[in-house]
C-alpha positions as CSV (number, residue, x, y, z in Angstrom):
1,X,0.0,0.0,0.0
2,X,1.3,3.4,-1.0
3,X,2.6,5.5,1.9
4,X,0.6,8.7,2.7
5,X,1.8,11.7,4.7
6,X,-0.3,12.2,7.9
7,X,-1.0,15.9,7.8
8,X,-3.2,18.4,9.8
9,X,-4.5,21.8,8.7
10,X,-4.4,24.9,10.9
11,X,-6.9,27.5,9.7
12,X,-10.1,26.7,7.7
13,X,-11.0,30.1,6.2
14,X,-11.6,30.4,2.4
15,X,-8.2,29.1,1.5
16,X,-7.9,26.6,4.3
17,X,-11.1,24.9,3.2
18,X,-9.7,24.5,-0.3
19,X,-6.6,22.9,1.3
20,X,-8.8,20.5,3.2
21,X,-10.5,19.4,0.0
22,X,-7.2,19.0,-1.9
23,X,-5.8,16.8,0.8
24,X,-8.9,14.7,0.9
25,X,-8.7,14.2,-2.9
26,X,-5.0,13.2,-2.8
27,X,-3.5,9.7,-2.8
28,X,-0.3,11.0,-1.2
29,X,-1.8,12.8,1.8
30,X,-3.9,11.6,4.7
31,X,-5.9,14.2,6.5
32,X,-5.6,13.6,10.3
33,X,-7.8,16.6,11.1
34,X,-7.8,20.3,11.5
35,X,-8.0,23.1,14.1
36,X,-9.8,26.4,13.7
37,X,-10.1,29.0,16.5
38,X,-13.7,29.7,15.4
39,X,-15.5,26.8,17.1
40,X,-18.8,27.2,15.2
41,X,-17.0,27.2,11.8
42,X,-14.9,24.2,13.0
43,X,-18.1,22.2,13.9
44,X,-19.7,23.1,10.6
45,X,-16.7,22.0,8.5
46,X,-16.3,18.8,10.5
47,X,-19.9,17.9,9.8
48,X,-19.8,18.9,6.2
49,X,-16.6,17.0,5.3
50,X,-16.8,14.2,7.9
51,X,-13.4,15.0,9.3
52,X,-12.1,15.5,12.8
53,X,-11.9,19.0,14.4
54,X,-9.2,19.1,17.1
55,X,-9.7,21.1,20.3
56,X,-6.2,22.8,20.3
57,X,-3.2,23.5,18.1
58,X,-1.0,21.4,20.4
59,X,-3.3,18.3,20.1
60,X,-3.3,18.5,16.3
61,X,0.5,19.0,16.1
62,X,1.0,15.9,18.4
63,X,-1.2,13.8,16.1
64,X,0.5,14.5,12.8
65,X,3.7,14.1,10.9
66,X,3.3,17.5,9.2
67,X,1.3,20.7,9.6
68,X,-0.3,22.8,6.9
69,X,-0.6,26.4,8.1
70,X,-3.4,28.4,6.3
71,X,-4.0,31.1,9.0
72,X,-3.6,34.9,8.9
73,X,0.0,35.9,8.2
74,X,0.6,37.4,11.7
75,X,0.1,34.0,13.3
76,X,2.5,32.1,10.9
77,X,5.6,32.4,13.0
78,X,4.2,31.1,16.4
79,X,2.3,28.2,14.7
80,X,5.3,27.2,12.6
81,X,7.6,27.5,15.5
82,X,5.4,25.2,17.7
83,X,5.2,22.6,15.0
84,X,9.0,22.7,14.2
85,X,9.9,22.4,17.8
86,X,7.9,19.2,17.9
87,X,9.9,17.9,15.0
88,X,7.1,18.3,12.5
89,X,7.5,19.3,8.9
90,X,5.6,22.4,7.9
91,X,3.8,23.7,4.8
92,X,3.1,27.4,5.4
93,X,1.1,29.7,3.1
94,X,2.8,32.8,1.7
95,X,4.0,35.1,3.0
96,X,6.3,33.0,5.2
97,X,5.9,35.3,8.2
98,X,4.8,38.8,9.0
99,X,8.2,40.3,9.6
100,X,11.7,39.6,8.3
101,X,13.0,39.0,11.8
102,X,10.5,36.2,12.3
103,X,11.5,34.7,9.0
104,X,15.2,34.7,10.0
105,X,14.3,33.0,13.3
106,X,12.2,30.4,11.5
107,X,15.0,29.6,9.0
108,X,17.5,29.1,11.9
109,X,15.0,26.9,13.8
110,X,14.2,24.8,10.7
111,X,17.9,24.2,10.2
112,X,18.4,23.3,13.9
113,X,15.5,20.8,13.9
114,X,16.3,19.4,10.4
115,X,12.7,19.3,9.2
116,X,11.1,20.1,5.8
117,X,9.5,23.5,5.4
118,X,7.8,24.5,2.2
119,X,6.2,27.9,1.5
120,X,3.0,28.2,-0.4
121,X,4.0,30.3,-3.4
122,X,1.4,28.5,-5.5
123,X,2.1,30.3,-8.8
124,X,5.2,28.1,-9.2
125,X,2.7,25.3,-9.9
126,X,0.4,27.3,-12.2
127,X,0.1,25.5,-15.6
128,X,1.3,28.6,-17.3
129,X,4.6,28.5,-15.4
130,X,4.9,24.7,-15.6
131,X,4.5,24.9,-19.4
132,X,7.9,26.6,-19.7
133,X,9.7,23.4,-18.7
134,X,11.3,22.1,-21.9
135,X,9.6,24.7,-24.0
136,X,12.7,27.0,-24.1
137,X,16.3,26.0,-23.5
138,X,17.1,28.8,-21.0
139,X,15.4,31.6,-19.2
140,X,17.7,34.7,-19.1
141,X,15.5,37.8,-19.1
142,X,16.8,41.4,-19.4
143,X,13.4,43.0,-18.7
144,X,10.3,41.7,-16.9
145,X,6.9,43.2,-16.6
146,X,4.3,41.9,-14.1
147,X,0.7,43.0,-13.6
148,X,-1.4,41.4,-10.8
149,X,-4.7,43.2,-10.5
150,X,-7.8,42.1,-8.5
151,X,-11.2,43.6,-7.5
152,X,-11.5,44.7,-3.9
153,X,-12.0,41.9,-1.3
154,X,-11.8,42.7,2.5
155,X,-9.9,39.3,2.9
156,X,-6.2,40.0,2.9
157,X,-6.4,43.8,3.6
158,X,-4.7,43.2,7.0
159,X,-1.4,43.5,5.1
160,X,-0.1,45.7,2.2
161,X,-0.9,44.7,-1.3
162,X,2.8,44.0,-1.7
163,X,2.5,41.1,0.8
164,X,-1.0,40.2,-0.3
165,X,-0.5,40.1,-4.1
166,X,2.8,41.4,-5.4
167,X,4.8,38.8,-3.4
168,X,3.6,36.1,-5.9
169,X,5.4,37.9,-8.7
170,X,8.4,38.7,-6.5
171,X,8.9,35.0,-5.8
172,X,8.6,34.1,-9.5
173,X,11.0,36.8,-10.6
174,X,13.6,35.9,-7.9
175,X,13.3,32.3,-9.1
176,X,13.8,33.2,-12.7
177,X,16.6,35.8,-12.3
178,X,19.7,34.2,-10.9
179,X,21.2,37.4,-9.6
180,X,21.3,39.6,-6.5
181,X,19.1,42.6,-6.2
182,X,21.0,45.9,-6.8
183,X,18.3,48.5,-6.2
184,X,14.6,49.0,-5.6
185,X,12.4,52.0,-6.4
186,X,8.7,51.9,-5.5
187,X,5.5,53.9,-4.9
188,X,2.1,53.1,-3.6
189,X,-1.2,54.4,-2.5
190,X,-3.5,53.4,0.4
191,X,-7.1,54.1,-0.7
192,X,-9.5,52.0,1.4
193,X,-7.0,50.2,3.7
194,X,-4.5,51.3,6.3
195,X,-1.7,50.0,4.0
196,X,-1.0,50.4,0.2
197,X,-3.8,49.0,-2.0
198,X,-2.0,49.9,-5.2
199,X,1.8,49.6,-5.6
200,X,4.5,49.7,-8.3
201,X,8.1,48.5,-7.9
202,X,11.1,48.6,-10.1
203,X,13.7,46.0,-9.1
204,X,17.2,46.3,-10.6
205,X,19.5,43.2,-10.5
206,X,23.3,43.0,-10.5
207,X,23.3,41.2,-13.8
208,X,21.5,44.2,-15.5
209,X,18.0,42.7,-15.6
210,X,15.2,45.1,-14.6
211,X,11.7,44.0,-13.4
212,X,8.7,46.3,-13.2
213,X,5.9,45.0,-11.0
214,X,2.4,46.5,-10.5
215,X,-0.2,45.2,-8.0
216,X,-3.6,46.5,-7.2
217,X,-6.6,45.2,-5.2
218,X,-8.9,48.0,-6.4
219,X,-9.2,47.0,-10.1
220,X,-12.4,46.6,-12.1
221,X,-10.9,43.5,-13.8
222,X,-8.6,40.7,-12.8
223,X,-5.2,40.3,-14.4
224,X,-2.2,38.1,-13.5
225,X,0.4,38.4,-16.3
226,X,4.1,38.2,-16.5
227,X,6.1,39.1,-19.6
228,X,9.7,38.2,-20.0
229,X,12.0,39.9,-22.6
230,X,15.3,38.3,-23.3
231,X,17.8,38.5,-26.2
232,X,16.5,35.5,-28.0
233,X,12.8,35.4,-26.9
234,X,9.7,37.1,-25.7
235,X,7.7,35.0,-23.2
236,X,4.2,35.8,-22.1
237,X,2.6,34.0,-19.1
238,X,-1.1,34.4,-18.2
239,X,-1.6,33.0,-14.8
240,X,-5.3,33.7,-14.9
241,X,-5.9,31.9,-18.2
242,X,-3.2,29.3,-17.3
243,X,-1.4,29.6,-20.7
244,X,1.8,30.8,-22.2
245,X,3.3,32.1,-25.5
246,X,6.9,32.0,-26.6
247,X,8.1,34.1,-29.5
248,X,11.7,33.7,-30.7
249,X,13.8,35.1,-33.5
250,X,15.9,32.3,-35.0
251,X,18.6,32.1,-37.6
252,X,17.4,30.3,-40.7
253,X,19.8,27.3,-40.0
254,X,18.6,27.1,-36.4
255,X,15.0,27.2,-37.6
256,X,15.7,24.4,-40.0
257,X,17.5,22.3,-37.4
258,X,14.5,22.7,-35.0
259,X,12.0,21.9,-37.7
260,X,10.2,25.2,-37.7
261,X,8.0,24.9,-40.7
262,X,5.6,27.9,-40.4
263,X,7.9,30.7,-39.1
264,X,7.7,34.0,-40.9
265,X,11.0,35.5,-42.2
266,X,12.0,39.1,-41.5
267,X,15.0,41.2,-42.1
268,X,16.7,42.6,-39.0
269,X,19.9,44.5,-38.2
270,X,21.6,41.2,-37.7
271,X,20.3,39.7,-41.0
272,X,17.4,37.4,-42.0
273,X,15.6,35.8,-39.0
274,X,12.7,33.4,-38.7
275,X,9.9,34.2,-36.2
276,X,8.9,31.1,-34.3
277,X,5.7,31.2,-32.2
278,X,5.0,28.5,-29.7
279,X,2.0,28.1,-27.4
280,X,2.9,25.2,-25.1
281,X,0.1,22.9,-24.0
282,X,-0.6,23.6,-20.3
283,X,-1.0,20.7,-17.9
284,X,-4.4,20.1,-16.4
285,X,-3.3,20.2,-12.8
286,X,-4.7,21.5,-9.5
287,X,-1.9,23.8,-8.4
288,X,-2.7,23.7,-4.7
289,X,-3.0,19.9,-4.6
290,X,0.2,19.6,-6.6
291,X,2.2,21.9,-4.2
292,X,1.0,19.9,-1.2
293,X,1.8,16.6,-2.9
294,X,5.4,17.8,-3.8
295,X,5.7,18.7,-0.1
296,X,4.9,15.2,0.8
297,X,7.3,13.8,-1.8
298,X,10.2,16.0,-0.5
299,X,9.6,14.6,3.0
300,X,9.5,10.9,1.8
301,X,12.5,11.4,-0.5
302,X,14.5,13.6,1.9
303,X,15.0,16.2,-0.9
304,X,14.6,20.0,-0.8
305,X,11.0,21.1,-1.5
306,X,10.4,23.0,-4.7
307,X,9.7,26.3,-2.7
308,X,12.1,26.3,0.2
309,X,11.9,28.3,3.4
310,X,14.9,30.2,2.0
311,X,12.9,31.1,-1.1
312,X,10.1,32.4,1.1
313,X,12.5,34.3,3.3
314,X,14.1,36.0,0.2
315,X,10.8,37.0,-1.3
316,X,9.7,38.4,2.1
317,X,12.9,40.4,2.4
318,X,12.4,42.0,-1.0
319,X,8.7,42.6,-0.3
320,X,9.6,44.5,2.8
321,X,12.3,46.5,1.0
322,X,9.6,47.5,-1.5
323,X,7.3,48.5,1.4
324,X,10.1,50.6,2.9
325,X,10.8,52.2,-0.5
326,X,7.1,53.2,-0.8
327,X,7.5,55.0,2.5
328,X,6.0,58.6,2.4
329,X,4.6,58.2,-1.1
330,X,1.7,56.3,0.4
331,X,-1.4,58.4,1.0
332,X,-3.5,57.8,4.2
């Protein structure tokens, strides 16, 4: 019989309930139960899904091999700390913690206890992003543009739009650009919340790459797009529609070698080129279920998870640098 990871869920709000359903549908995960501080909600969910609601965080941690933390960001540190100190592996939703100091402490604790910690940057598992695997030989952007826009929703407004939405694209860009951040310029506006609801950031990397990120939770329409410009390709990723497009300029001999049959030829400053357009077929995957299952696999195989605690820490550090750069440009 195939081994399953015995996991418990902390927090069963909107996203937490989705996690419960994904775990129940998985053949790699066994849901031991959950804890939610809202007793009425806990009783309702326990009845609805026929699962066990634990009376305390401590009792749930004691009963599981791993803990899935899907609670408000301000609680992440204490809950993850409690689980790690009991030797439990942890999956924690993004952002990793509320403050950079908490993230630093958690990284140190994880290393001391030698457990697995994965951070829930779910866009790494979006079919649009996954479709890049094998579709292009190398990702080496010189300019990146990201737009993440959403209609207003009171859920998530306890933190800046940078930590609520933009951090998704921060993680993706840090993953794609293998270089240290050189400089950050940013501006933002708080309209209906106490912290910025609209923000724009320009991140400059040591290797010369520049990323321009825009996030808003006051948009009339949804948008989740990232566009990559590099010397040999233009790559467009639509995380909402879950698809991608890759446009390359190839030398005629390279086009022939790759079997490009329908590319259009154009004259450029570097001679005749062939335009090759690819639209990779996206995988039909459930991104949340996939990230939870890869968490289980990393524990079983004793390998690093696809989104490490260090990844989450780095994304959080850059997010806070952006928030600091916004500073007095924010209106109250």
